[in-house]
C-alpha positions in Angstrom: -8.6 21.9 -21.6 -5.4 20.5 -21.3 -4.3 17.1 -23.4 -1.9 14.9 -23.6 -1.7 11.2 -22.1 -0.3 8.1 -23.8 0.9 10.1 -26.6 2.7 13.4 -24.7 4.1 10.7 -22.0 5.5 7.8 -24.1 8.4 9.8 -26.4 9.1 12.1 -23.3 9.9 8.4 -21.2 11.6 7.3 -24.2 14.0 10.4 -24.0 14.4 10.0 -20.3 15.2 6.1 -20.4 17.6 7.0 -23.2 19.2 9.7 -21.3 19.7 7.5 -18.6 21.1 5.3 -20.2 23.6 7.6 -21.7 24.4 8.9 -18.4 25.3 4.9 -16.8 26.6 3.8 -20.0 24.6 0.7 -19.4 21.2 -1.4 -20.6 18.6 -0.9 -18.2 16.5 -3.4 -19.6 12.9 -3.1 -18.7 12.4 -0.1 -16.4 8.8 -0.7 -14.9 9.7 -3.2 -12.2 12.5 -1.0 -10.2 10.4 2.3 -11.5 7.0 0.8 -9.3 9.2 -0.7 -6.5 10.6 2.6 -5.3 9.0 5.9 -3.7 11.5 8.3 -4.6 12.2 9.5 -8.0 8.9 11.2 -8.4 7.1 14.3 -7.4 4.1 12.4 -6.3 0.5 14.5 -7.9 -2.0 14.5 -5.5 -4.9 17.0 -6.8 -7.1 17.0 -9.7 -8.7 14.2 -11.9 -8.7 12.8 -14.8 -12.8 13.0 -15.5 -12.9 9.1 -14.1 -9.9 9.1 -12.0 -9.0 11.2 -8.3 -5.4 12.2 -7.7 -4.4 10.8 -4.4 -1.3 10.2 -2.0 1.3 7.5 -3.7 0.1 6.2 -7.2 -3.7 6.3 -8.5 -5.3 5.3 -11.6 -5.0 9.5 -12.2 -1.2 10.0 -12.0 0.2 6.6 -12.0 3.2 7.6 -9.8 3.3 11.5 -10.3 6.1 13.2 -12.3 9.4 12.0 -12.7 12.7 13.5 -11.3 15.4 12.4 -13.6 18.4 13.3 -11.5 17.0 10.8 -8.3 16.0 8.4 -11.3 20.0 8.7 -12.2 21.1 8.6 -8.9 19.0 5.4 -7.8 19.7 3.8 -10.5 23.7 4.7 -10.2 23.3 3.4 -6.7 22.2 0.0 -7.8 18.7 -0.1 -7.2 
């Protein structure tokens, strides 16, 4: 059984945002609005479930936006998107 969820993801996202901040040499601020307004920067997870919700294309309550692609997110942030 795979176990993780928020307890695993929160520190991983904190580390990714720290690396993005260091790479751009500027504060990112509240990152959720720019993340949810884009369709790139994530690997969409379309199969599987969490026992309640089924993964699907795009955002879904099972996998959210998918798994982040740090390089693509950095490129988007650097480009000012």
